[in-house]
N, C-alpha and C positions, 0 to 999 in steps of 0.2 A: 668784471675785473677778477682775475684769477688770484686766489689766495693760496699761499704756500701751506702745505700740510704740516701740522705740528710734528716735530721730530720725536719719534718714540725712544724710550730709554735704550741705550746700547746701539742705536743706529749710527752709521757713519754719516757725518754731516755732508751735505751736498751731493749725495749719491742716489737721489731719487730716480734719475733717468736710468742709471745702471740697474737699480732694483726692478724697474718696469721692464727692461729688456729681459732680465732673468725670469720675471714672472711670465712674460710672453713665451719664452722658451719652455718653461716648466708646465705650460698648459698642454703641451703635446705629451700624451700618455697612450698606453695601450688601448684604453677605452675611447680616447679622443685623439686619434692620430692625424686627422686632417681638419684644418680650420680655414675658414675664409677670414678676410680682414674684418668684415662686419661682425662675424661671430666672436672673434677675439675681442673686439671693442666692447661688445655687449657682455661677454664673459668677465672681463676685467674692469669694466666701468670706464673705459677710455673713450675719447672722441675718435671717430674713424681716422681723422688725420693723424692722431697720435699713434693709433694702432698701425697705420701704414708706415710710419717712421720706424717703429720698432721692428716690424717685419722686414723692412728694408735693411736695417742694420744686421739682422740675422741672415738675410740673403747675402749681403756683402761679405760677411765673415764665413759664409759657407755652411751654416747650420740648418737652413731651411731652403726649400726649392718649390717652385710652383708645380702643381699637378693638375690633371684634367678636372674640369668642373669649376675652376677658378679658386681652388683652395691652395693651401700650402702644407707641406709635410717635411719631416726631418730628413736630413741627408745622412750618408754613411759616416760623416765626420763625427757624429755623436757616438759611434761605436768605439772610437779610440778613447773617449771619456769613460765609457762603460768598462772598457778593458783596464784602464788605469784604476778605476774603482775596485775592480775584482782583484787586481794584483796588490793593491794597497791593503786590502782586507783579508787576503787569502794567505794560507801557509805555503802555497806552491813555490813562490819565489824564494822564501827562506829555506825551504827544504832542498830545492833543486840547485841553488847557486854553488854550494861547495861540491856537489856531485858533478855538475857540468864543468866546473873549473878543473877538477881532477881529471875528468874525461878529456878535456882540451889538452891538459899537460901530457896525458898518456898517448893520445892519438896525434897530437900536434896538428889538429885541424880545427877550423871554426865550428862551434857548436851553438845550436839555436833551440829555443823553445817557442812554440806558437800555440795559440788557442783560437778556436772558431767563434766568431760573433756574426750571426746572420749568414750572409752569403760570402763572407770573407774569412781568411785566416790572418791573424795578426801576430807578428813577432813580439813576444813579451820579454825575452831576454836573449842575449847573444854574447858569447865570449870569443875573442879572436885568437887565432893561433899565431905562432911566430912567423908563419908564412901566410899572412892574410890574403883573402881572395875578395874580389869585387862582386858583391851580391846585391840584388835589388831588395832582398828581404831583410830590411833593417827594422829596428825597434819602432813599433807603432805603425809600420807600413802595412796597409791592407793588400792582400794578394788573393786573386781569384782561386776558387777551390779546384779547378779542373786541371791545373798544371803544377808539377813539382811533387816531390815525395811527401813533404810535410802537409801541404794543402790537400792532396789527394787522400792521404790517410785520414784526415779530419772529415773529408767528404764521405769516405767509405763508412765511417762510424757514426754519422749523423742518425738521428731517429728516422726510421723508414719513410713515413709519410712526408716528412720535411725534406729528406733527400730526394724522393721521387718528384716532389714539386719543383725543387731546384733543377733537377735534371731535365724535366719537361720544358722548363724555361730556357735552359742553357744549351742543350744539345743542338737545337736548330741553328744556333749562331756560330757553331764551331766547325773547323775544318774536319774532314773525315778522320785524320790521324788522331786528333784530340778526342773525338767522339769514341774512338776505339779504346783509348786509355781510360775512359770513364763509362765503359759499357757495364751492364749489370754483372756480367761474368767477371770482368776485371776488378770491379769494386768488391765483389763477393770474395775473390781470392785475396785481396788486400785485407779485408775485414777478418777473414779466417786466419790469416798469417799474423796479423797484428803489427806488421811493418810493411814498408814500401820502399822502392828505389826509383830514381829518375836519372835521366841523362840528357843534358842540354835542353831541357824543356822551358826553363825560365831564363837562365843566363848561359850564353854560349860558352862551351868548353867546360861546363861545371856538371859534375855528377853528385847526386845526393842520396842519402838513405835516412829513414825516419822510423821511429817506433812509438807505440802508443803509451801514454801515461794515464793510469786509471786511479780513481779514488773509490774504494769499496766496490770495485768491479765496473764502475761507470767511467767512460772515456772523458777526460778533462783537458787533455793537451797532447801535443806531439813533440817529441825530442828528435832532433836531426843534426846531421853534419853535412858539410859540402866541401868538395875538393876538386881541383882541376883534373879533368880526364887524363891529361898528359902524364901525370905522375902516379897513376893508379894501375896496378895489375889486378887480375881477378882475385888473387890471394889477398891483396890489400883491401879490395872492396868487401870481401867476405869478413875480413878482420874488423873493419869499421862497422859493418852491420852488426856483428856479434857484440862489439863494445856498446853500440847505441842501444841494442835490445837489453843488455845487462844493466845499463845505467837507467833506462826507462823503468825496468822492473824494480830497481833499488828505490827510485823516487816514488813509485807506486806503493811499495811496501812501507816506506816511511810515512806517506800520507795516510795509509790504512792504520798505522800504529798511532795516529793522532798527533803527529808532530806539528 
């Protein structure tokens, strides 16, 4: 006969199953990134049937996936939670918002900020122009690092060994045109310049430019804008790139000043 566990002070009544699901999710750490159901059951003191149920809930909601060997690992869905944590605790959003809003008003183009988490770039803030454009890169949306001005800039400025490992895995899967965009020479040029541009790489008819945001010299994010190719001259592209670089430098300066 199963006996209900006594409720601890401050605990929400009737939430034991929810606590167990969260305990299961929290078992995945850097030191223990893969678990079998039997290992989870032993680790948390569950029956295997109970551990199966909670792993099943996490699979259903997209937080874990099976991997070779019969175990389970976290999916990329948890990266969005990590990004939300960083943004809630970081000064970047507070510092950048008035600057990117002013930039949007000056340029009258949509402005975005993105950060890298693992193999993906995530949009963490976006302000729309009075002439909004349809972009895949929305808040919380993960984007591969090999396409687009913002993701490629984040890729170019990754730590060298991590970048090389990513490229070794990714290049064999890409078309030759994309491989050329992320060649060692191309990424070195982006890294040295501190900004990048793209044309119709992610969204058809869209050109973009991006510049690096740094904190104490360390890359932390990328600032970019996107606009339809049809309304851009070479002079306009140069102007938007100049505005993006200046705004990224202003944000970087304020982060360095301890705002």
